C-alpha positions in Angstrom: 48.6 -102.5 22.1 46.9 -105.8 21.5 44.1 -105.0 23.1 43.2 -101.5 21.8 43.8 -103.3 18.2 41.3 -106.0 19.4 38.7 -103.7 20.9 38.8 -101.4 17.7 38.8 -104.4 15.2 35.5 -105.7 17.0 34.1 -102.4 16.7 34.9 -101.3 12.9 34.9 -105.1 11.4 32.6 -107.0 13.2 30.5 -104.5 14.1 30.1 -105.5 18.0 28.5 -103.2 20.3 30.9 -101.6 23.2 30.0 -103.9 25.6 30.2 -107.1 23.6 33.4 -105.9 22.3 35.3 -105.5 26.0 33.8 -108.9 26.6 35.7 -110.4 24.0 38.7 -108.4 24.8 38.5 -109.4 28.3 37.7 -113.0 27.5 41.2 -112.9 24.9 43.2 -111.5 28.2 41.3 -114.7 29.8 41.4 -113.1 33.4 38.0 -113.8 35.4 38.6 -110.9 37.6 38.2 -108.5 34.7 34.8 -109.9 33.7 33.4 -109.0 36.9 34.8 -105.5 36.5 33.2 -105.2 33.1 30.0 -106.5 34.1 29.5 -104.5 36.7 30.8 -101.7 34.7 28.3 -102.5 32.3 25.4 -103.3 34.9 24.6 -106.2 32.6 25.6 -109.7 31.9 25.7 -109.1 27.9 30.0 -109.0 28.2 29.8 -112.4 29.7 28.3 -113.5 26.1 31.4 -112.6 24.1 33.5 -113.4 26.9 32.9 -117.0 26.7 33.5 -117.9 23.1 36.9 -115.7 23.1 37.8 -117.7 26.4 37.5 -120.6 24.8 39.2 -119.6 21.6 42.1 -118.0 23.6 42.9 -121.2 25.6 42.8 -123.4 22.5 45.7 -121.3 20.7 47.9 -121.1 24.1 47.9 -124.9 24.1 48.6 -125.0 20.4 51.5 -122.0 20.8 52.8 -123.6 23.9 53.3 -127.1 22.3 54.6 -125.3 19.0 57.0 -123.6 21.0 58.3 -127.1 23.2 58.7 -128.5 19.6 61.0 -125.6 18.4 
């Protein structure tokens, strides 16, 4: 469900095209293999642009969340 919500948010609120939206959703899940599937399906490297930002943000959030969980 979070993937669907993220995709719909990026399409409706952020007004990204479908390829950029899929790259961002893929980056938020952080699997590198999924990026290659999306870029192959799109036949373009455009998803990698939104993947990079979402991947970096997701990793920062993972570190902060892990720290907060350990402090509880």
